[in-house]
Residue, then its C-alpha position, 0 to 999 in steps of 0.5 A: x499500500x505505502x508503495x501504492x501510494x508513492x508511486x501515485x505521488x511520483x516519489x520514493x517511498x525513503x523520500x522525506x517528502x513523502x515519509x515525513x507527512x506520514x510520521x506527523x499523521x501518526x504523531x497526530x493520531x497517537x496524540x489525539x489517542x493519548x487525549x481521549x484515553x488519558x484525559x477520558x477517563x478524568x472527563x467521565x470522572x467528572x461528568x459523573x460528579x453530577x450524579x454522585x452523592x455529595x459524600x462521594x464527591x471530594x474522593x472522586x476528585x481527590x483521585x484525578x489530583x496526580x493527573x490533572x495538570x499532564x492530561x491537559x498537555x494532549x489537547x494542546x500538543x495535538x492542536x500545535x502538531x496539526x498547526x505546524x504539520x498540516x497548515x494547509x488544511x488548518x483554515x479548511x478544517x477550523x473554519x468548519x468546526x468553530x462552533x465544536x472548538x468553541x464548546x470545547x474550549x468553554x468546557x476546558x477553560x471551565x474544568x480547569x478554573x473549577x478543578x483549582x479553584x476549588x482547592x483554594x475555595x472555604x469549605x462552604x463554597x467547594x460544592x459550587x466550584x465542584x459542580x463547575x467542574x462536573x458541568x465543564x466535563x460534561x460540555x467537554x465530553x459533548x463537544x468531543x461528540x459533535x467535533x466527531x460528528x462533524x468529521x464523520x459527516x465530512x463537515x456537512x453543516x446542512x440542518x438535516x444532520x442536527x440529530x445526530x450531531x446531538x445523538x454523538x454528542x450525547x453518546x460521546x458523554x456515556x463513552x466518558x461515563x463508562x471510561x470514567x466509571x470502570x477506572x473508578x472501579x478499578x481504583x476504588x472499593x466500598x460504596x463508590x466501586x458499587x456505584x461505579x458498576x451501575x454507572x458503566x451499565x447504564x452507559x455501556x449500550x448508549x457507548x454501543x449505540x454511537x458506535x454503530x451510529x458512527x458507521x453507518x452515518x460514515x458509510x451512507x454519508x461517504x460512498x468512498x468510504x462504502x466502497x473502501x470498506x466493501x471492496x477488496x483485502x480490507x473487507x475481512x479486516x473491517x468485518x473482523x474489527x467490527x466483530x471485535x468490538x460488539x464482542x467487547x461491548x457484550x464482555x464489558x456488560x457481563x463483567x459488570x453484571x458480574x461485579x454487581x453480584x460478587x466481589x473480584x478481585x481484578x476489576x481491571x477487565x472493564x477498563x481495558x477493553x474500553x481502552x481497546x475499543x476506543x483504540x478500534x473506533x479511532x483506527x477504524x476513523x482513521x483507515x476510513x479517511x487515509x490519506x485524506x485530511x478533508x476526504x476526497x478534498x486535501x490529502x495529507x501531503x496537499x496539507x503538509x508544510x514544506x519540507x524544511x519546516x517538517x525537518x526541523x519540526x522533526x529533529x525538536x520531536x526527537x530531542x523531546x521525545x525521550x523526556x515525553x518518555x520518562x516524564x509521562x511515564x512517571x505521571x502514568x504509571x500508577x494509573x492502574x490498580x487500587x487506589x488506599x486514601x492516605x492515614x492520618x499521621x498519629x501524634x503523641x502528646 
């Protein structure tokens, strides 16, 4: 496939003009994936704070403390990579998703401000800041769904797709709720774990409905994608991918049902499978659009910056990569496993 693409562009696969845009597309995809997953459980826990009992909310937010600042890094990194590596698609894409981007900015700002102000506010004001953080999380999750829907319909802003944008926004909230709930039941015991199981069971079917709706609309709104899915060798791979995704939803449902009735040693399975479904859905979307940034209009080579700029950014990336790996490995290595609140110190009188 790579050789065929290079030949169609009259380039060699080893030519930097060919492989550098591919490399930056991979970096951008990994950044989006990392932001969706690593910031996703944070967003999900924030959404759940709206419906959680008041006594459980402080513990839920305290679990997020080690990762809050690192999670927000991915959004800015993704925007930076896209703007620097693919400047010729920036105006075309950003001009068509300005409204969901505005909602995303408001939600992200509300989450950051309310979380930090809650830590410093008097006790009687903390509940209000917590509710602001939760509302910002819902808005952020909803805007992610609308952004995904805009990409799926190839930025068609006609009113006929309004229902789809709203539905995908709602399903995105459910997807993040499932991710947050499955993370909580892995990290906590007692009442919070039980409630996380109930929240997850309520969200998993809406997440599945959103995945199915995204697939159907993607194929109906873009005939080229339907042809790509149904013709040639990729057809078998697409079928296997969808069977695996649907099987994953069934396993999550069964696992959560089991956790309602028995106390299992390992509670990481729903979280791991939810992560795998997120990855599979994004991989399917990437496969559907490749090699286009704007479907059937702008390829990634059309959108890429000039060679000198790409080479300069690539050099900076290679220099920064070891530091990024060490830093994020150190930050996220304790994301799994049971969390125990610290014990108060004993003082001798």
